[in-house]
N, C-alpha and C positions, 0 to 999 in steps of 0.2 A: 218208445220214444223218450227223449229226455226233455223235461221241462224244469224250470227253476222256481222253487218255492222258497220264499224269503232268502233269496240269493244262494240257495243250495241246490245242486243238481239232483234231480229225482227221476229215476227210470220208472215209467208208468205204462200200463196198457189202457188207461182211461182215455176215452174219446171226447169226453165233455167234463165240465166242472163238477157236475153232480156225481159222476163216476169217480172222479179224483177224490172228492170229499169222502165217499164211501171207502175207497181203496186205502186212504190214509187214516181211516177210522177217526176222523175229526169229530169233536163235539158239535152239537147242533148250534151252539151259540158262537158262531164265527162269522166274520165278514171276509169275502174273498174279492180281491181286485185282480184284474187281468190288464196288463199294460197301463197301470196307474189309474184305472177306472173301476170303481166298485161295481160288481155285477149283482143285480138284485137276485135274491134266492129263487124267485119265480122263473128266472132265465137260465139258471145253472144247467138244466138238461139240454137247453138249446145252444149254449155257448160252447162250440167245438174248440178243442185244444189242438195246437200245432207244434211241431218240433221247435224247441227253443223258446216257447212262450215263457214269460216271466209273470209269476203270480205272487201276490202278497196275501198272507193269511193272518188275520188279526182275531185273537180270542176276545170276545166281549165279556166284560166283567161288570157286575153290579156293585154299586157302592154309593156312599153319600158323604 
């Protein structure tokens, strides 16, 4: 299926956000929003993806 990650079309076999995170080999320190709502990490495996979903992935950075 095709989903959009940061406005870029991505072909994926992932069925949920956790699987997409693994498939894209993202670092652990990211926040993922689906439909403009941040999804808590504890819900990634439960949040199913659908054709055309729009996700925003933000890398978390430490600093001061």
